[in-house]
C-alpha atoms as a printed R data frame, in Angstrom:
    type eleno elety resid chain resno       x       y       z
1   ATOM     1    CA   UNK     A     1 -13.980 -31.760 -11.597
2   ATOM     2    CA   UNK     A     2 -10.546 -30.534 -12.794
3   ATOM     3    CA   UNK     A     3  -7.384 -32.025 -11.592
4   ATOM     4    CA   UNK     A     4  -5.268 -29.984  -9.364
5   ATOM     5    CA   UNK     A     5  -1.500 -30.878  -9.271
6   ATOM     6    CA   UNK     A     6   1.331 -28.829  -7.339
7   ATOM     7    CA   UNK     A     7   4.353 -27.780  -7.705
8   ATOM     8    CA   UNK     A     8   6.721 -26.507  -5.121
9   ATOM     9    CA   UNK     A     9   9.056 -24.544  -6.795
10  ATOM    10    CA   UNK     A    10  11.783 -22.138  -6.310
11  ATOM    11    CA   UNK     A    11  14.097 -21.174  -3.109
12  ATOM    12    CA   UNK     A    12  10.995 -20.559  -1.137
13  ATOM    13    CA   UNK     A    13   8.997 -23.214  -2.154
14  ATOM    14    CA   UNK     A    14   5.968 -21.635  -3.362
15  ATOM    15    CA   UNK     A    15   3.078 -23.794  -4.915
16  ATOM    16    CA   UNK     A    16   2.134 -23.719  -8.344
17  ATOM    17    CA   UNK     A    17  -0.708 -24.693  -9.429
18  ATOM    18    CA   UNK     A    18  -1.742 -27.019 -12.400
19  ATOM    19    CA   UNK     A    19  -5.450 -27.543 -12.681
20  ATOM    20    CA   UNK     A    20  -6.339 -29.648 -15.873
21  ATOM    21    CA   UNK     A    21  -9.699 -29.930 -17.242
22  ATOM    22    CA   UNK     A    22 -12.008 -33.060 -17.643
23  ATOM    23    CA   UNK     A    23 -10.776 -33.029 -21.152
24  ATOM    24    CA   UNK     A    24  -7.064 -33.542 -20.259
25  ATOM    25    CA   UNK     A    25  -6.692 -30.980 -23.147
26  ATOM    26    CA   UNK     A    26  -6.774 -27.905 -21.770
27  ATOM    27    CA   UNK     A    27  -4.917 -26.124 -18.524
28  ATOM    28    CA   UNK     A    28  -4.507 -23.567 -15.979
29  ATOM    29    CA   UNK     A    29  -1.780 -22.316 -14.047
30  ATOM    30    CA   UNK     A    30  -2.010 -20.610 -10.622
31  ATOM    31    CA   UNK     A    31   1.029 -18.703  -9.298
32  ATOM    32    CA   UNK     A    32   4.003 -20.229 -11.384
33  ATOM    33    CA   UNK     A    33   6.555 -19.750  -8.674
34  ATOM    34    CA   UNK     A    34  10.317 -19.258  -9.780
35  ATOM    35    CA   UNK     A    35  12.527 -21.940 -11.852
36  ATOM    36    CA   UNK     A    36   9.313 -23.344 -13.299
37  ATOM    37    CA   UNK     A    37  11.225 -25.910 -15.505
38  ATOM    38    CA   UNK     A    38   9.464 -29.056 -13.628
39  ATOM    39    CA   UNK     A    39   6.068 -27.325 -14.209
40  ATOM    40    CA   UNK     A    40   6.707 -26.283 -18.510
41  ATOM    41    CA   UNK     A    41   7.775 -30.245 -18.586
42  ATOM    42    CA   UNK     A    42   4.754 -31.452 -17.224
43  ATOM    43    CA   UNK     A    43   2.516 -29.315 -19.236
44  ATOM    44    CA   UNK     A    44   4.312 -30.070 -22.298
45  ATOM    45    CA   UNK     A    45   4.206 -33.836 -21.806
46  ATOM    46    CA   UNK     A    46   0.565 -34.052 -21.117
47  ATOM    47    CA   UNK     A    47   0.292 -31.959 -24.374
48  ATOM    48    CA   UNK     A    48  -1.717 -29.597 -22.751
49  ATOM    49    CA   UNK     A    49  -3.062 -26.240 -24.007
50  ATOM    50    CA   UNK     A    50  -2.479 -23.519 -21.400
51  ATOM    51    CA   UNK     A    51  -5.490 -20.942 -20.984
52  ATOM    52    CA   UNK     A    52  -4.197 -18.759 -18.677
53  ATOM    53    CA   UNK     A    53  -1.871 -18.014 -15.953
54  ATOM    54    CA   UNK     A    54  -3.403 -16.076 -12.940
55  ATOM    55    CA   UNK     A    55  -1.577 -14.800 -10.154
56  ATOM    56    CA   UNK     A    56  -2.925 -14.508  -6.404
57  ATOM    57    CA   UNK     A    57  -0.312 -11.659  -5.926
58  ATOM    58    CA   UNK     A    58   3.041 -10.198  -7.442
59  ATOM    59    CA   UNK     A    59   5.681 -11.051  -4.761
60  ATOM    60    CA   UNK     A    60   8.911 -12.298  -6.934
61  ATOM    61    CA   UNK     A    61   8.462 -16.411  -5.327
62  ATOM    62    CA   UNK     A    62   4.898 -16.354  -7.202
63  ATOM    63    CA   UNK     A    63   5.326 -14.180 -10.124
64  ATOM    64    CA   UNK     A    64   9.084 -15.334 -11.068
65  ATOM    65    CA   UNK     A    65   8.329 -17.785 -13.640
66  ATOM    66    CA   UNK     A    66   5.565 -15.832 -15.414
67  ATOM    67    CA   UNK     A    67   8.064 -14.722 -18.221
68  ATOM    68    CA   UNK     A    68   9.122 -17.515 -19.157
69  ATOM    69    CA   UNK     A    69   6.039 -19.386 -19.105
70  ATOM    70    CA   UNK     A    70   4.380 -16.669 -21.380
71  ATOM    71    CA   UNK     A    71   6.922 -16.987 -23.573
72  ATOM    72    CA   UNK     A    72   6.684 -20.313 -24.022
73  ATOM    73    CA   UNK     A    73   2.949 -20.757 -24.144
74  ATOM    74    CA   UNK     A    74   1.649 -17.262 -24.976
75  ATOM    75    CA   UNK     A    75  -0.843 -17.395 -22.753
76  ATOM    76    CA   UNK     A    76  -2.494 -13.998 -20.761
77  ATOM    77    CA   UNK     A    77  -1.731 -13.382 -17.382
78  ATOM    78    CA   UNK     A    78  -4.218 -12.115 -15.124
79  ATOM    79    CA   UNK     A    79  -3.322  -9.650 -11.651
80  ATOM    80    CA   UNK     A    80  -5.046  -7.303  -9.897
81  ATOM    81    CA   UNK     A    81  -4.800  -3.649 -10.927
82  ATOM    82    CA   UNK     A    82  -3.437  -2.724  -7.307
83  ATOM    83    CA   UNK     A    83  -0.293  -4.800  -8.343
84  ATOM    84    CA   UNK     A    84  -0.109  -3.971 -12.090
85  ATOM    85    CA   UNK     A    85   2.946  -1.872 -11.911
86  ATOM    86    CA   UNK     A    86   5.013  -4.993  -9.526
87  ATOM    87    CA   UNK     A    87   5.873  -6.863 -12.588
88  ATOM    88    CA   UNK     A    88   8.009  -4.283 -13.499
89  ATOM    89    CA   UNK     A    89   9.742  -3.293 -10.698
90  ATOM    90    CA   UNK     A    90  12.159  -5.435  -8.266
91  ATOM    91    CA   UNK     A    91  11.468  -2.927  -5.392
92  ATOM    92    CA   UNK     A    92   7.969  -3.572  -5.719
93  ATOM    93    CA   UNK     A    93   7.580  -6.986  -6.086
94  ATOM    94    CA   UNK     A    94  10.612  -7.781  -3.113
95  ATOM    95    CA   UNK     A    95  12.847  -9.493  -5.377
96  ATOM    96    CA   UNK     A    96  15.505  -6.650  -5.275
97  ATOM    97    CA   UNK     A    97  15.108  -6.643  -1.355
98  ATOM    98    CA   UNK     A    98  16.461 -10.393  -1.069
99  ATOM    99    CA   UNK     A    99  19.829 -10.587  -3.054
100 ATOM   100    CA   UNK     A   100  20.771 -13.479  -1.656
101 ATOM   101    CA   UNK     A   101  17.868 -15.223  -2.924
102 ATOM   102    CA   UNK     A   102  17.560 -13.912  -6.405
103 ATOM   103    CA   UNK     A   103  18.722 -11.202  -8.633
104 ATOM   104    CA   UNK     A   104  16.062  -8.696  -9.626
105 ATOM   105    CA   UNK     A   105  12.783  -9.976 -11.587
106 ATOM   106    CA   UNK     A   106  10.722  -8.036 -14.210
107 ATOM   107    CA   UNK     A   107   8.229  -9.526 -16.258
108 ATOM   108    CA   UNK     A   108   5.685  -7.683 -18.811
109 ATOM   109    CA   UNK     A   109   2.841  -6.313 -17.208
110 ATOM   110    CA   UNK     A   110  -0.588  -8.918 -17.162
111 ATOM   111    CA   UNK     A   111  -2.695  -8.666 -19.714
112 ATOM   112    CA   UNK     A   112  -6.010  -8.546 -17.870
113 ATOM   113    CA   UNK     A   113  -6.422  -7.003 -14.691
114 ATOM   114    CA   UNK     A   114  -8.562  -8.849 -11.880
115 ATOM   115    CA   UNK     A   115 -11.566  -7.089  -9.665
116 ATOM   116    CA   UNK     A   116 -13.623  -8.268  -6.724
117 ATOM   117    CA   UNK     A   117 -16.555 -10.503  -7.923
118 ATOM   118    CA   UNK     A   118 -15.197 -11.197 -11.541
119 ATOM   119    CA   UNK     A   119 -16.088 -14.142 -13.028
120 ATOM   120    CA   UNK     A   120 -13.277 -16.136 -15.083
121 ATOM   121    CA   UNK     A   121 -14.637 -18.898 -17.117
122 ATOM   122    CA   UNK     A   122 -11.613 -21.082 -18.045
123 ATOM   123    CA   UNK     A   123 -11.373 -24.566 -18.617
124 ATOM   124    CA   UNK     A   124 -14.794 -25.523 -18.720
125 ATOM   125    CA   UNK     A   125 -15.369 -24.162 -14.800
126 ATOM   126    CA   UNK     A   126 -16.063 -20.471 -13.561
127 ATOM   127    CA   UNK     A   127 -13.489 -19.196 -10.984
128 ATOM   128    CA   UNK     A   128 -14.926 -16.464  -8.518
129 ATOM   129    CA   UNK     A   129 -12.099 -13.655  -7.885
130 ATOM   130    CA   UNK     A   130 -12.089 -12.453  -4.284
131 ATOM   131    CA   UNK     A   131 -10.011  -8.965  -3.321
132 ATOM   132    CA   UNK     A   132  -8.351 -10.651   0.152
133 ATOM   133    CA   UNK     A   133  -5.687  -7.933   0.849
134 ATOM   134    CA   UNK     A   134  -3.381  -7.885   3.790
135 ATOM   135    CA   UNK     A   135  -0.193  -9.782   2.818
136 ATOM   136    CA   UNK     A   136  -0.311  -7.729  -0.448
137 ATOM   137    CA   UNK     A   137  -2.764  -4.715  -1.183
138 ATOM   138    CA   UNK     A   138  -3.636  -6.725  -4.394
139 ATOM   139    CA   UNK     A   139  -3.805  -9.957  -3.240
140 ATOM   140    CA   UNK     A   140  -6.981 -11.938  -4.248
141 ATOM   141    CA   UNK     A   141  -8.526 -15.659  -3.842
142 ATOM   142    CA   UNK     A   142  -9.731 -17.964  -6.168
143 ATOM   143    CA   UNK     A   143 -13.103 -19.746  -5.630
144 ATOM   144    CA   UNK     A   144 -14.073 -22.911  -7.953
145 ATOM   145    CA   UNK     A   145 -16.745 -24.571  -6.566
146 ATOM   146    CA   UNK     A   146 -15.201 -26.132  -3.169
147 ATOM   147    CA   UNK     A   147 -11.937 -25.227  -4.366
148 ATOM   148    CA   UNK     A   148  -9.851 -22.242  -3.100
149 ATOM   149    CA   UNK     A   149  -6.609 -20.889  -4.118
150 ATOM   150    CA   UNK     A   150  -5.623 -18.251  -1.206
151 ATOM   151    CA   UNK     A   151  -1.888 -17.305  -2.201
152 ATOM   152    CA   UNK     A   152  -0.404 -16.248   1.019
153 ATOM   153    CA   UNK     A   153  -3.441 -15.300   2.904
154 ATOM   154    CA   UNK     A   154  -4.217 -18.066   4.616
155 ATOM   155    CA   UNK     A   155  -1.699 -21.030   5.528
156 ATOM   156    CA   UNK     A   156  -2.457 -24.473   7.161
157 ATOM   157    CA   UNK     A   157  -2.589 -23.257  11.108
158 ATOM   158    CA   UNK     A   158  -0.943 -19.816   9.757
159 ATOM   159    CA   UNK     A   159  -1.431 -16.589   7.660
160 ATOM   160    CA   UNK     A   160   0.469 -14.899   5.622
161 ATOM   161    CA   UNK     A   161   3.419 -12.308   6.258
162 ATOM   162    CA   UNK     A   162   2.214  -8.439   6.855
163 ATOM   163    CA   UNK     A   163   5.532  -6.729   7.210
164 ATOM   164    CA   UNK     A   164   6.162  -6.359   3.413
165 ATOM   165    CA   UNK     A   165   5.129  -3.392   0.939
166 ATOM   166    CA   UNK     A   166   1.810  -2.459   1.248
167 ATOM   167    CA   UNK     A   167   1.051  -5.171   4.153
168 ATOM   168    CA   UNK     A   168  -1.347  -4.651   6.718
169 ATOM   169    CA   UNK     A   169  -2.250  -7.243   9.251
170 ATOM   170    CA   UNK     A   170  -5.690  -5.577  10.179
171 ATOM   171    CA   UNK     A   171  -6.572  -5.633   6.542
172 ATOM   172    CA   UNK     A   172  -5.204  -9.527   6.576
173 ATOM   173    CA   UNK     A   173  -7.245 -10.920   9.318
174 ATOM   174    CA   UNK     A   174 -10.540  -8.559   8.211
175 ATOM   175    CA   UNK     A   175 -10.135 -10.809   4.591
176 ATOM   176    CA   UNK     A   176  -9.797 -13.868   6.430
177 ATOM   177    CA   UNK     A   177 -12.819 -13.540   8.602
178 ATOM   178    CA   UNK     A   178 -15.558 -11.510   6.513
179 ATOM   179    CA   UNK     A   179 -14.866 -13.459   2.962
180 ATOM   180    CA   UNK     A   180 -12.548 -16.643   3.467
181 ATOM   181    CA   UNK     A   181 -14.253 -18.059   6.773
182 ATOM   182    CA   UNK     A   182 -17.931 -17.108   4.932
183 ATOM   183    CA   UNK     A   183 -17.243 -20.112   2.895
184 ATOM   184    CA   UNK     A   184 -18.734 -23.456   3.850
185 ATOM   185    CA   UNK     A   185 -16.704 -25.243   6.121
186 ATOM   186    CA   UNK     A   186 -15.458 -28.053   3.788
187 ATOM   187    CA   UNK     A   187 -14.438 -26.081   1.421
188 ATOM   188    CA   UNK     A   188 -10.479 -27.333   0.551
189 ATOM   189    CA   UNK     A   189  -7.897 -24.409   0.963
190 ATOM   190    CA   UNK     A   190  -4.890 -24.514  -1.413
191 ATOM   191    CA   UNK     A   191  -2.319 -22.497   0.001
192 ATOM   192    CA   UNK     A   192   0.635 -20.601  -1.036
193 ATOM   193    CA   UNK     A   193   2.647 -22.278   0.566
194 ATOM   194    CA   UNK     A   194   2.792 -25.374   2.567
195 ATOM   195    CA   UNK     A   195   0.059 -28.341   2.600
196 ATOM   196    CA   UNK     A   196  -3.728 -27.558   1.735
197 ATOM   197    CA   UNK     A   197  -6.252 -27.019   4.816
198 ATOM   198    CA   UNK     A   198 -10.150 -26.646   4.859
199 ATOM   199    CA   UNK     A   199 -11.962 -23.656   6.127
200 ATOM   200    CA   UNK     A   200 -13.505 -25.458   8.923
201 ATOM   201    CA   UNK     A   201  -9.944 -26.496  10.122
202 ATOM   202    CA   UNK     A   202  -8.819 -23.088   9.743
203 ATOM   203    CA   UNK     A   203 -11.643 -21.335  11.753
204 ATOM   204    CA   UNK     A   204 -11.539 -24.333  14.457
205 ATOM   205    CA   UNK     A   205  -7.671 -24.249  15.095
206 ATOM   206    CA   UNK     A   206  -5.993 -21.250  13.375
207 ATOM   207    CA   UNK     A   207  -3.790 -19.246  16.366
208 ATOM   208    CA   UNK     A   208  -3.714 -16.410  14.444
209 ATOM   209    CA   UNK     A   209  -7.337 -15.764  13.242
210 ATOM   210    CA   UNK     A   210  -9.870 -17.690  15.678
211 ATOM   211    CA   UNK     A   211 -13.145 -17.501  13.993
């Protein structure tokens, strides 16, 4: 299985995940966060070929490092089509609303659109895309084997906020109950913020979305 390294980036301590293939030559990044210098240095130190940047959603704290990394590595970016415009619009990606945290952030549009049920063949593995709206309309989760990257949908004993553009508490609860909670209990969850957890632990104890 690929190796997973976690980088807590930017003022909101967003989890960026570096997935390194078994050959120690190829990699994928999920959510490059903001201020991705430490992530870039790690990739360069290991001399990795970055195959893609996958975005769970396009809030500024998750996509703020996209343009710098894209220019450095010339790799494609994947994002759900419902948030295609968010890359170029600081109001939609939220950066315009937080002037005390960041100046307005923009990036070129993603090269590839993600969709429900899509399968991505990257670093020798298959990643299945699950559309999990609620935190944002285009939020997705990526599942590979027993590894789940949930963005800001499901946290350890918590859930993503729903009071931002396009958010919906009803949709969030539905995404967790009807999509994520159907995965095996031992599935490891790598969230957009905070420590990892498992589906079983969240079903048993998450106070916001009981199983």
